[in-house]
C-alpha beads as a LAMMPS data file, in Angstrom:
LAMMPS data file: protein, C-alpha beads

177 atoms
176 bonds

1 atom types
1 bond types

-500.0 500.0 xlo xhi
-500.0 500.0 ylo yhi
-500.0 500.0 zlo zhi

Masses

1 110.0

Atoms # bond

1 1 1 33.302 -423.523 -41.702
2 1 1 36.955 -424.265 -42.566
3 1 1 39.163 -426.004 -40.034
4 1 1 41.624 -423.464 -38.583
5 1 1 45.091 -423.799 -40.055
6 1 1 47.946 -424.098 -37.536
7 1 1 50.592 -421.453 -38.062
8 1 1 53.521 -419.911 -36.282
9 1 1 54.992 -416.430 -36.405
10 1 1 58.644 -415.518 -36.450
11 1 1 60.892 -412.579 -37.149
12 1 1 62.996 -413.108 -40.284
13 1 1 66.725 -412.517 -40.024
14 1 1 69.508 -411.618 -42.438
15 1 1 70.480 -415.321 -42.396
16 1 1 67.082 -416.371 -43.804
17 1 1 68.340 -417.384 -47.240
18 1 1 65.178 -419.343 -48.056
19 1 1 62.865 -416.449 -47.145
20 1 1 63.661 -414.107 -50.045
21 1 1 62.281 -416.258 -52.903
22 1 1 59.186 -417.269 -50.936
23 1 1 58.492 -413.640 -49.950
24 1 1 58.847 -412.570 -53.592
25 1 1 56.517 -415.297 -54.859
26 1 1 53.872 -414.737 -52.169
27 1 1 54.003 -410.969 -52.753
28 1 1 53.543 -411.368 -56.475
29 1 1 50.625 -413.738 -55.954
30 1 1 48.796 -411.587 -53.387
31 1 1 49.492 -408.274 -55.128
32 1 1 48.203 -409.459 -58.508
33 1 1 45.219 -411.166 -56.880
34 1 1 44.340 -407.900 -55.124
35 1 1 45.219 -405.198 -57.635
36 1 1 44.859 -406.879 -61.032
37 1 1 41.299 -408.058 -60.403
38 1 1 40.170 -406.743 -63.804
39 1 1 43.111 -408.417 -65.547
40 1 1 46.777 -407.751 -66.038
41 1 1 47.908 -404.670 -67.927
42 1 1 51.455 -403.829 -68.943
43 1 1 51.929 -401.204 -66.204
44 1 1 50.783 -403.612 -63.479
45 1 1 52.942 -406.437 -64.812
46 1 1 56.046 -404.233 -65.040
47 1 1 55.548 -402.892 -61.527
48 1 1 54.978 -406.328 -59.990
49 1 1 57.912 -407.968 -61.777
50 1 1 60.284 -405.140 -60.806
51 1 1 59.084 -404.778 -57.222
52 1 1 58.645 -408.360 -56.052
53 1 1 62.026 -409.943 -56.701
54 1 1 64.240 -412.216 -54.674
55 1 1 66.986 -409.562 -54.792
56 1 1 64.694 -406.885 -53.304
57 1 1 63.739 -409.180 -50.448
58 1 1 67.370 -410.103 -49.840
59 1 1 68.026 -406.364 -49.487
60 1 1 65.095 -406.081 -47.044
61 1 1 66.446 -408.951 -44.971
62 1 1 69.849 -407.248 -44.782
63 1 1 68.429 -403.780 -43.980
64 1 1 68.479 -402.993 -40.228
65 1 1 65.639 -400.500 -40.754
66 1 1 63.230 -403.188 -41.966
67 1 1 61.569 -405.969 -40.001
68 1 1 59.860 -408.906 -41.682
69 1 1 57.419 -410.989 -39.657
70 1 1 56.579 -414.352 -41.214
71 1 1 53.515 -416.555 -40.758
72 1 1 54.289 -420.161 -41.623
73 1 1 52.745 -423.614 -41.490
74 1 1 54.968 -426.683 -41.847
75 1 1 57.695 -424.635 -43.540
76 1 1 55.287 -422.959 -45.979
77 1 1 54.935 -419.176 -46.015
78 1 1 51.277 -418.133 -45.616
79 1 1 51.715 -414.408 -45.035
80 1 1 54.002 -411.702 -43.792
81 1 1 54.201 -408.173 -42.452
82 1 1 56.950 -405.720 -43.370
83 1 1 57.772 -402.825 -41.058
84 1 1 59.801 -399.862 -42.304
85 1 1 61.378 -397.906 -39.465
86 1 1 62.661 -395.069 -41.668
87 1 1 59.639 -394.292 -43.852
88 1 1 58.014 -390.871 -43.687
89 1 1 54.230 -390.691 -43.437
90 1 1 52.570 -388.746 -46.282
91 1 1 50.340 -387.003 -43.715
92 1 1 52.259 -384.172 -42.054
93 1 1 52.938 -384.476 -38.336
94 1 1 52.352 -388.233 -38.142
95 1 1 55.234 -390.207 -36.686
96 1 1 55.768 -393.885 -36.186
97 1 1 56.689 -397.087 -37.924
98 1 1 55.212 -397.804 -41.338
99 1 1 53.396 -401.079 -41.792
100 1 1 54.563 -401.224 -45.392
101 1 1 53.026 -404.597 -46.224
102 1 1 50.630 -407.095 -44.686
103 1 1 49.922 -409.934 -47.101
104 1 1 48.157 -413.238 -46.465
105 1 1 47.474 -415.811 -49.157
106 1 1 43.809 -415.965 -50.131
107 1 1 43.369 -419.622 -49.079
108 1 1 44.693 -418.731 -45.607
109 1 1 42.464 -415.666 -45.131
110 1 1 40.006 -415.778 -42.256
111 1 1 42.286 -418.000 -40.168
112 1 1 43.545 -415.256 -37.847
113 1 1 46.888 -414.928 -39.629
114 1 1 46.440 -411.263 -40.561
115 1 1 45.323 -410.353 -37.045
116 1 1 48.247 -412.248 -35.510
117 1 1 50.749 -410.593 -37.861
118 1 1 49.247 -407.187 -37.101
119 1 1 49.412 -407.767 -33.329
120 1 1 53.041 -408.890 -33.639
121 1 1 53.819 -405.829 -35.808
122 1 1 52.268 -403.555 -33.175
123 1 1 54.372 -405.263 -30.486
124 1 1 57.528 -404.834 -32.602
125 1 1 56.740 -401.136 -33.142
126 1 1 56.293 -400.685 -29.397
127 1 1 59.572 -402.408 -28.553
128 1 1 61.492 -400.538 -31.270
129 1 1 60.187 -397.040 -30.575
130 1 1 58.829 -397.171 -27.041
131 1 1 55.514 -395.683 -28.166
132 1 1 54.203 -398.113 -30.745
133 1 1 52.677 -395.649 -33.189
134 1 1 52.214 -397.019 -36.674
135 1 1 50.798 -395.903 -39.989
136 1 1 50.068 -397.471 -43.367
137 1 1 48.609 -396.729 -46.763
138 1 1 45.892 -398.873 -48.304
139 1 1 44.279 -398.721 -51.729
140 1 1 41.006 -396.806 -51.351
141 1 1 39.188 -399.465 -53.386
142 1 1 40.360 -402.340 -51.179
143 1 1 37.286 -402.509 -48.941
144 1 1 38.283 -405.868 -47.477
145 1 1 41.578 -404.460 -46.161
146 1 1 40.065 -401.176 -45.004
147 1 1 37.373 -403.059 -43.049
148 1 1 40.011 -405.359 -41.533
149 1 1 42.100 -402.430 -40.287
150 1 1 39.061 -400.565 -38.949
151 1 1 38.086 -403.681 -36.930
152 1 1 41.622 -403.704 -35.485
153 1 1 41.328 -400.102 -34.260
154 1 1 43.147 -398.281 -37.051
155 1 1 41.739 -394.881 -38.002
156 1 1 41.664 -393.060 -41.332
157 1 1 43.776 -389.882 -41.134
158 1 1 44.166 -388.758 -44.747
159 1 1 44.896 -389.613 -48.332
160 1 1 47.779 -390.050 -50.740
161 1 1 48.263 -391.404 -54.244
162 1 1 50.150 -394.501 -55.312
163 1 1 51.584 -393.888 -58.782
164 1 1 52.254 -396.681 -61.270
165 1 1 53.530 -395.690 -64.699
166 1 1 52.175 -392.157 -64.307
167 1 1 48.729 -393.369 -63.250
168 1 1 47.484 -392.274 -59.812
169 1 1 45.677 -394.742 -57.575
170 1 1 43.977 -393.191 -54.513
171 1 1 45.099 -394.564 -51.165
172 1 1 43.949 -393.902 -47.631
173 1 1 46.431 -393.306 -44.826
174 1 1 45.583 -395.122 -41.590
175 1 1 47.140 -394.764 -38.142
176 1 1 47.304 -396.835 -34.962
177 1 1 46.583 -396.237 -32.146

Bonds

1 1 1 2
2 1 2 3
3 1 3 4
4 1 4 5
5 1 5 6
6 1 6 7
7 1 7 8
8 1 8 9
9 1 9 10
10 1 10 11
11 1 11 12
12 1 12 13
13 1 13 14
14 1 14 15
15 1 15 16
16 1 16 17
17 1 17 18
18 1 18 19
19 1 19 20
20 1 20 21
21 1 21 22
22 1 22 23
23 1 23 24
24 1 24 25
25 1 25 26
26 1 26 27
27 1 27 28
28 1 28 29
29 1 29 30
30 1 30 31
31 1 31 32
32 1 32 33
33 1 33 34
34 1 34 35
35 1 35 36
36 1 36 37
37 1 37 38
38 1 38 39
39 1 39 40
40 1 40 41
41 1 41 42
42 1 42 43
43 1 43 44
44 1 44 45
45 1 45 46
46 1 46 47
47 1 47 48
48 1 48 49
49 1 49 50
50 1 50 51
51 1 51 52
52 1 52 53
53 1 53 54
54 1 54 55
55 1 55 56
56 1 56 57
57 1 57 58
58 1 58 59
59 1 59 60
60 1 60 61
61 1 61 62
62 1 62 63
63 1 63 64
64 1 64 65
65 1 65 66
66 1 66 67
67 1 67 68
68 1 68 69
69 1 69 70
70 1 70 71
71 1 71 72
72 1 72 73
73 1 73 74
74 1 74 75
75 1 75 76
76 1 76 77
77 1 77 78
78 1 78 79
79 1 79 80
80 1 80 81
81 1 81 82
82 1 82 83
83 1 83 84
84 1 84 85
85 1 85 86
86 1 86 87
87 1 87 88
88 1 88 89
89 1 89 90
90 1 90 91
91 1 91 92
92 1 92 93
93 1 93 94
94 1 94 95
95 1 95 96
96 1 96 97
97 1 97 98
98 1 98 99
99 1 99 100
100 1 100 101
101 1 101 102
102 1 102 103
103 1 103 104
104 1 104 105
105 1 105 106
106 1 106 107
107 1 107 108
108 1 108 109
109 1 109 110
110 1 110 111
111 1 111 112
112 1 112 113
113 1 113 114
114 1 114 115
115 1 115 116
116 1 116 117
117 1 117 118
118 1 118 119
119 1 119 120
120 1 120 121
121 1 121 122
122 1 122 123
123 1 123 124
124 1 124 125
125 1 125 126
126 1 126 127
127 1 127 128
128 1 128 129
129 1 129 130
130 1 130 131
131 1 131 132
132 1 132 133
133 1 133 134
134 1 134 135
135 1 135 136
136 1 136 137
137 1 137 138
138 1 138 139
139 1 139 140
140 1 140 141
141 1 141 142
142 1 142 143
143 1 143 144
144 1 144 145
145 1 145 146
146 1 146 147
147 1 147 148
148 1 148 149
149 1 149 150
150 1 150 151
151 1 151 152
152 1 152 153
153 1 153 154
154 1 154 155
155 1 155 156
156 1 156 157
157 1 157 158
158 1 158 159
159 1 159 160
160 1 160 161
161 1 161 162
162 1 162 163
163 1 163 164
164 1 164 165
165 1 165 166
166 1 166 167
167 1 167 168
168 1 168 169
169 1 169 170
170 1 170 171
171 1 171 172
172 1 172 173
173 1 173 174
174 1 174 175
175 1 175 176
176 1 176 177
C-alpha cells in the first residue's frame, strides 16, 4: 500500500501567476491520459491543445464566475477542481454550480485528493449559493470517475453529448445532493 502523500488545498486567486501554466500542463496530462487511451488522433490533439492553454487558465483566474481549488504538495500541483457559477445544466430544471473539472494526476490517485477537492467544492458551492446544489457531466465510458462520484453521493440525472470535431461522445449528467 502506498504511503499517503501530504497535500494542502487552497483557492486560487487572480494574482496566482504561477498557477496558469501548471493548470494547463496538468489538464493536458490528465485529459490525454483519460480520453486518448486508444492513442492520439488529430481531433483529440487539436481539442486538447486549444483548450488547455496558459491563456485560458489566466482567463479563468481573472473570471469572478469561476473558482479554482488547487491540491498541492511542496509547491507541486497534484490536482484541481474548477467551479463554474454561470454554467447552465443540460438537464432542464436543474440549478446549481457546475463542477466543470476535477482532475488528479494518476500517480496521486487514491490518496484522498479527489475526495478532498470534491468536499471543498461542495463547501464553496454552499457558501456561494446558500444551497450547495451542484452538477457535472462525465464521459459515459469513464467508469472510474462515475464510480467515484457515486461513492460520494452524486446521482445520475440524465445524459448529454460532448462534441469534438463533429463527433459525439456520450456523457452522463450527475447532481449533488
